[in-house]
N, C-alpha and C positions, 0 to 999 in steps of 0.2 A: 504493500500500500504506500502511495506517495505521501510526502509531508503535506502537499497541497493537492487535493483532488475533489471532484464534484461528481455526484451520482446522477442518474437519469432524472430523478424527481426534482433535483435542483436545476438541472440544465433545461428541462422543458418548461420550467416556471420562468417566464420572460421577465417578470418584475425582479426576480433574483438574478438571473444569468446575464441580462443586458446591463446590469449595474457593475459587473465585474469585467475588468479590461486587462488585456495582455500588452506587454511591451518587451521588445527585444531590440538591441542596438548593436552597431559596430563601433569601431574606434575612429571612424572618420566623419561622424556626424549623421549617418543614415540610421533609420529605424524602421521597425514594423510594429503596428499596433492595431488591435481589434478587440472585440469582446471574446469571452471564453467560448461562445458558440459561433464565432467568426462572422457575426452580423455587425456591420459597421454602424455605429450610432453617432459618430462625429465626422466632420469634414477632415479632421486630422488623422483619421484611421486609414490604414492602407498596408499592403504587404511589402511594398518597396517605396519608401519615402526617403528622398536623397537630396542633398544640396545641388543646386544648379547655378554654379558661379558665373556662367555666361549670361544669366538672366537677372539674378538679384542675389541678395545675401540671405535668402531663406531656403528652407526645405520645400520640396515639391512632391506631391503625391503622384507617382508614376503608375504603378500597378495598384489599383484599389482592392481588387479581390480576384479570386479564381472560383468560378461557379462549377460545381460538379454534378453530373448526371450519371447514375450507375444503370447500365443497361444489361438485362439478363432475360432470356426467353422472350425477347421483343417487348419487354416491359421496362418502363423507365422510372427510376427513383430519383427525384430531384432533391439533392442533398443541400443545396445552398439556401440562403434566406436573406431577403432584403425587405426593408420597410418602405412603404409608400404612404402618401398623405392619408390622414384618417386612421393612422396606425393599422394599416392593412399590410399583412405579411405575405410575401409570395416569392418563391415557394416556401413551404414550411418544413424545411429540411431538419430543423432542430428536433422534430419528433422521432428521428431515427437515432439520436444520440444516446449512447449507453453510459459513457464515462468520460471524464476529463482528468488528466494528471499533468503535473507541471514539471516534474523532475526526471531527467536533467533538462529536458526540453518539452514544450507543450505537445500533448498527445491527446487526440480525440478518437474515441472508439464508436463506430456506427454499426447498427444491426438492422438489417432488412430481411426478416424471415430467416432463411438459411444462409444469408450473406453477411459476413462480418468483415469490415475493413478498418484500418487504423490510418489516421492522418496525423503527421507530425510536422513541426516547424523548427527551423533553427536559422539564425542570422549569422552569416560569416563574420568572424571577429575582426578581420582586417580588410574586408572587401565589401563593396556595395552589392551585396548578393544575398538573396533569401533562398534557402533550400526548403522544399516541401517534399515529404516522403509519404507515399501511399503503399500500404501493405495489405494485400488481400489475405486475410487470415483463414476465412472459411468460405467455401463456395463449392457447389456440386458440379459446376461447369465453368467454362471460360466466361469472364465478365468484361464488358467494355466500359472503360472510364472515359467519359466525354467532358473535356475541360475547356471552359471559356474564360479567357482573360478579360477583365473589365479595366479599361485604361482611363486615366484622368488627365495626366500631364498638366497640372496646374499647381499654383502656390497653395501651401497648406491653409492659408487664411482665406482662400477664395473658393469658388465652386465652379464646376465645369457645366457648360451649356452647349447644346447642339449648335454647330456652326458649319459654315462652308469652307473654312480654312484648314480643317483637319486633313492631314495627309493620309489617305486610305491605302496607300501602297505598303507592301510588306516585302521584306527580304528573307529569302530562304537561307537558313544556316543549318549546320549539321545537327540533325535531330531536333529541329525547332524552327523558329522564325523570330524576326525582330521588327520593331516599329519605331518611328520617330514622328509623332503626331504634328509637331510644330517646329519651325526653325529655331535653332539655339539650344534645343533640348538634347540631352544624351539619348542615344538609342536604348531601348529596352529589349533584352534578349531573353526569350523563354526557350530553354533547351531541356531535353529529356534523356534519361539514362537508357531508355528504349525508344527506338524510332517510332514516332507517332504518324498518324495520317492527319494532315492539316487541311481543313476546308475553309477557304477564305470567303466570308460572307459578312461584310461590314454592316453594322447596324447600331442604332442608339437605343439605350434603355433610359426611359424618361422618368423624371420626378422621383428619383430615389431620395428618401427622406431620412434625415439624421436627427433623431429625437433630442439628443443632447444639445444640438445647436438651437433647435426650436425653443427648448426650455431656457436657454441662455439669452434668448431675445434676438438671435441672428437669423438671417435667411438660412433655410435648412434643406432645400431640395436641389438636386443636381442631375444632369444627364451624363451618363457614362458611355464611352465608345467601346464596342465589342467587335474586334476585327474578324473573328471567326472562331473555330473550335478545333480541338485536337482530340483524336480518338486513339486510345491505347488499350490493347487487350491484355488482361492478366489472368493467370490461373491461381488456384489456391496455393498460398505459401510464397507467391512472387511479390516483389517490391518494385516500385517505380520512384526514382528521385528526379525532381524538377529543380532547375536553377533559373531564378529570375534575377538578371544581372544587367549592369551597364556596359559589360564587355562580353564579347563572344568567348566561350570557353570550350574546352574539349570534353564532350559529354562522356567520353570513355572513363573519365576519372570521377564522375559525380558520386558514385557509391562510396568510393574511397575517401573523397573529400567530406562527405556527410559524416562518416565515422570519425574522421580526424577532428571535425568541428565539435562533435558531441564529446569527444575525449578531452577537449580543452577546457570544458566548463567546470566551474566550481559547482558542486551539487547543491541544489536548493532543498536540502534534506532536513534543515532546521531553521529556526528563526534567525540566528546570527549569520548563517551562510546566505540566507536570502538578502540580508542587509549588505553583506560583503559583495554579493553578486550585483546588487543594485548600484553599489558605490562605483563599481568599475564602469557602469554604463554612462556616467556623466563626463568622463575624461576622454576627450577626442584629440587626435593628432592628425593634422592636415597641413600640407605645404610648409613643413618645418616648424609649425607652431603647435603648442599643446594648450588646450583651453578646457574650461569647465562649462558644460551646458547647465543652465540654472534649473531646468525642469522639462519634462516631456508631458504632452506632445507639442506645446506651442512656444516654449521659451527658447531663446538663444543664449548667448553668453552675456552675463551681467557681472560687472566688476565687483560690486558689493557681495553678491552671492558667491562669487568665485572665492574670495578670501575668507568668508565665514565658513564655507563648506570645505575648503582645501585641507585643513588638518585632519578632519574626520574621514574624508575620502581617501587620503593617502597615508598619513602616519598610522592610522588604525591598522593598515595592512603592511606597515614597515616599508612603504614605497617613497623613500626620500627623493628618488630620481624624478618621479612625476611631480612631486611638490615643487622642486626646483625648476623643472621644465615649464610649469605653469607660471611661476613667478617671473622667470626670464622672459616669457612671451608678454606678460603684462607690463613688465618694466620697459619693454620696447615702445610702449604707448604712453608712458608717463610724461605729462606736460603740465607746467605751472604747479607742480606738486600734486596733481590730481591724476587719477586713473579714469579711463572711460567708464561711464555708468552702463551705457548700452551702445551697440553699434561698433563699427570698425572704420578705420581710415577717415576719409572726409565725412562719413556719416556718423562718426562717433560723437556721443554727447557726454560731456564731463560734469553733468549736473548732479553731483553727489559730494557732500561734505565729508562723509564717513568712510568712503571706500579706501582712501589712503591710510586711514587710521586702522581699519581692519587688516590691511596689508601688514602693518607693524604688529598687530595682534597675532596674525598668522605666523610671522617670524618668531614671535615669542613662544608659540606652541612648538615650533621646530627647535628652538633653543631648549625648551623644557624636555623635549624628546631626546635631543643629542647631548644636552648639558655641555655645550661648547660655545662660549661667547666669542672667542677670538676669531674663529672662522666666519661666524655670521657677520661680525662687524667688518671684517676684511672684505667679504663678498658683497655685503649690502650696505655698508656704512655710508658710502657716497650718496646712494639713493635715499637713505633715511634722512641724511642732512638736508637734501633738496626738499623733501616733504616738510620737514619741521621748519626750515627757513621760509618756505613759501607760505605756510600757515602763519608764521610769526609776522612776516612783512605784509601779508595780504595777497590774495589771489582772486580767481573768478568768483562771481556770485556773492561778493562782499564777505568772503571767508577771511577772517583775520583774528589774530590774537590781540586782545585789548590789554591795557596796562595792568589789569588785575590778573592776567595770565589765562583768562578764559577765552574760548573760541566763540566768536559771534559769526553768524552766517545767515544768508537769506536775501531773496529779492521778491518783490510782489509777483504773485502768480507762480512761484517756483516752490517745489517741495524737495528739499535737498537731503532729508534724512530717509531712513528706510520706510517711514510712513509717507509714501509718495503718491497716493491716489489723487487724481485731479479730475474734477467734473466741471465742464464748461469754462476751463481756464482758471479755476480756483481750487487750491488744495482742500481736500476734505478735512485734513488735520493739519492746519497751518502751524508750523513750529519754528518760525523765524526767531532770531535772537540767540540767547543761550539755551541750547537743548541739553538736557541732563545726560543722555547717552553719549552725545558728542564730546562733552567735557569729561565724562568718565573715561572715554577712549583716549582723549588728549592727555589727561593726567597719567594714565597707564603708559601711554606711548613715551612720554618724556622720561618717566622713571625707568622704564625698560631700556631706553637708549642710553641713559646715563650709566646704567649697570654694564651694558655692553662696552661703552667707551672706557669705563673704569677698568674693566678686565683687560681691555686692549691698550690701556695707558694712553688714550687719546686726550691729552691735557687741554688742548685748545677747545675741543668740544665741551669738555667738562666745565671749563671756566666760563663759557658762554651760556650754559644752561643750568648750572647747579643751584642757582638761587630760586628757580621758578617753582619747583614742587611745593615748597612751603607757602609761597604766595598763592599758588593755585588751590591748595588745600583750604586755606582760609577763605578765599573768594568763593570756592565751590560751596562751602558750608553757609556762607553769608547769603548767597543767592538762592540756593535750592532747599536748604534744610529748615524744617519747622518743628520745634520741640513739642508743641502741643499736638500737632497732627501726627508726628512720629514717622513721617515719610518725606520724600523729595518732590519738589515741584517738577512738572514735566518739561516746561520751558519758561524762560523769563525774557520779557521784552519791554523796554522802556518803563520799568517799574511794575509792570503787570506780571503776576505769577500765576501760571496755570496749574491748579491743584487736581486736575483729572488723574485718577488712579490708573496709571498705565504701566506696562512692563519695562519701559525704558530705564526706570530707576534701578532695576536689578543688576545692571552692569556695574554700577558703582560699588556693589558688594562682591560681584563675581570675579572681577579682574584681579590679577596678581598684586597689583598696586592700587590700593583704594584710598580715596580721600576721607573715608568714614572711619570712626572708631568702632569697637566691637558692639557697644550698646546701640549705636545707630544702625549698624548692619543687621543686628537681630530684629530691630523694629521694622526696617524696610522689608526684610524677608517675610516677616509675619504678615504685613499688609498684603504683599504680593500673594502669599500662600492663601490667605483668607478670601481675597476678592478676585484673583485672576487665575489661580491654578485650576486646571481641569486635567482629566486623564489623557487628553490629546494635545496639550500644549498650554501656554499662557494666553489668556484672553488679552486683547489689545485695549480693552476698556472695561472698567468695573461695571457689573450689572446694576449697581446702585446709581450710576450716572444716567440721567434722562436721555442722553444721546446713544445709549447702548443699543446695539442691534445683535441679537443672538442667532440669527440665521443668515448665512451667506448664500443668497439665491436671487433669482430674478434676472432682468436684463443687466447690461454692463453698468448702467448708472446705479441701479439698486445694489448690485454687488460691490461697486466701488464705495458706496455709502457705508457698507458693512465691513469692508476689507480691514480697516484699522479701527473699527468702532465696536469691537466685541468679539470678532472672529478669533478663534484660537489657532496659534501657530506652533507646530512641534519644535521648530528650530530654537525657540526661546527657552526650551527646557534645558538646553546645554548650559546656558548662563544660570538658570535656576538651580540646576544640580551642583554647579561649581559653588554658588553662593551657599547652598544648603550644607554642603560638605565642609566649607570653610567655617561656617558657624557651629556646626554640630560634630564635625570630625567623623570618626568611625561610627559614632552613635547615629549618624544620619544615613548610613549606608542602606539600611533596610527600606527606608521610604523611597530613596532614589532607585533602588533595585526594583521596587514595586512599579514605579513609573515606567522604567525601561521595559520590564516584562509585560506591562499592560499593552504595549503596542503589538505584541504577537497576535492579538485578536484581529488586527486589521490587515495582517499579511495575506489573508484570503479574501479581502474585501477591496472594492474599488480597483486600485492598481495591484494586480496579483504579484506578491513577492516584494513589494516596495511600500513606500510611505508617501501619502498625498501631501500636497502643498499646505492646505489649511483644513480646519474642521469647524463646524458650527460651535459658537460659544455656549449655546444651550444644549442640554442633554437631548438626545443620546449622542451628541457630538458627531454628526454625520460628516463623512469625508467630502471635501469640496475642492475646487480648483484643479490644478494639474495633478494627474494621477501618480506622478513620481517626481519628487522635488529634491534637488541635491542637498540643500542644507538641512532638510528634514531627516534624510538618511544619515548624513554626515554627523549631525549632532547626537543622534542616538548611538552611533558607533563610538563617539567621543565619550558619551555618558558611560558606556560599557567599560571603556578604559579607566574612567574615574572610579567606578565601582571596584574594578580589579586592583587599582592602585591603593584604594582605601583598605582593601582586605589583606594587603601584604605589608 
């Protein structure tokens, strides 16, 4: 029995099965995603979704799905299933499903009377290629598999519509065919381990409906192009391997390559291994660069997410090389002391005050892992000085250190902290001025850099910065702390102090260097625990606040209103766990271990084998947002390290 599996009763229950999604990626930015019954419910779903650099900076759905018809005794069993407007399903192939297992790769078992076959998927680790394997386990006679590719050739954020520009020509290749629907796109090659019979019969399937997009307030129907069908005959015990790729391959090696890919995988046979497997999927290597994808299926690279997630994604696996490869890539884009928030090159946006400070925090985690200050200062000292000096002197978006040592930032209409949702040009949670998390990061960064410089005997740096920690500590307490309330203001601007109870104050407790004393730390932790802690993360706003929104749902505007106004974020538990263990030491281990183990419940929910981006602030804390988020997975792995450290 697999660690993650679903039986027939669960699979035929569409309310249950369509809520659970699969994700598989390669190391170059491509992915495959669908539901556990292979019915696409999002425009982001597809069997081959890959970057198209000749078109834009996004992924594109090339091969949406492969529809199967099983033919025996001149009777056709239609195994596929699509949704059409009005929640009409056609065909209803899910009724033939018997079982789904996820380890080491997704496997679906179908039964149609005396016919039993297995369908399996695996995405090549280092190649833009999806493998699909069909095995006819039981049949009293030869069975024909008729396979139809559904092609989209469009940006993941768009939808395909019937048009006169589609190129209906195909090219015959060894044991298959290839297509390029529009200029500028890569060709898609579909090849078989056994020679098929291809019938070219171009047609469009209209108004395929994606229920998840409709519920998110977006256009939800598209037309998909089907160029024809492939027929392959199999007898009992025989297997067929298909390759969907951006390059022509030698089909003679498909069976061997399938086995090789399966053997490379970390088994998803327990909770921790699922997290480790998921962590590998976010790190991509392309064109000499190594980057972190913030989340699947719709996020690209985000600078802030990169540095917050990096220690958990890499150091939890002992992978210092990937850690350094990512930082080297990001340092190549450092400008004015800032890293890109989103985008690349000329399209990069540097509208983030904290990304550079999270970079310093990430180096701090590397230092704690290696316990070697000298090498880190030697390798990164010049960049650290650039960042600190830029913040001290002033840089973009009014980011500047004031005479009191605190960082002030912000412009009208901009959201520079991680609470960055904007509606109609206005931040939902405006936090201009002194933000508590930014200044906790800043204080920690200065103290850490002074430690590195002291160990490396960099006297010039020390003399220029050694006076500031005491000044900052006093200023931090004067601006943010309230003795009667017993917690920290979220932000301060022009004498106004925002006392909304938000999780941003937890970082002033969690970081290695804190401007708070033990009594203050205990008090802040207690407020966060009592008002913000859930089993799925910290709420972004206390339920006691009239602006609190406990459900993250609706169209984009409604979701953005809730994004940082009560929605629970798993990644914040990393800081909470650090703070808790700092305050309670080994006595706090049991509570943190309970939080960590609690996420095992969601491994078979939403994104199978991974952790979602956000969860509702209200019980039962339903999974929302992206089905697999880098910093969600990363911080859980880092929490596991904390638990292990505290127990030794």
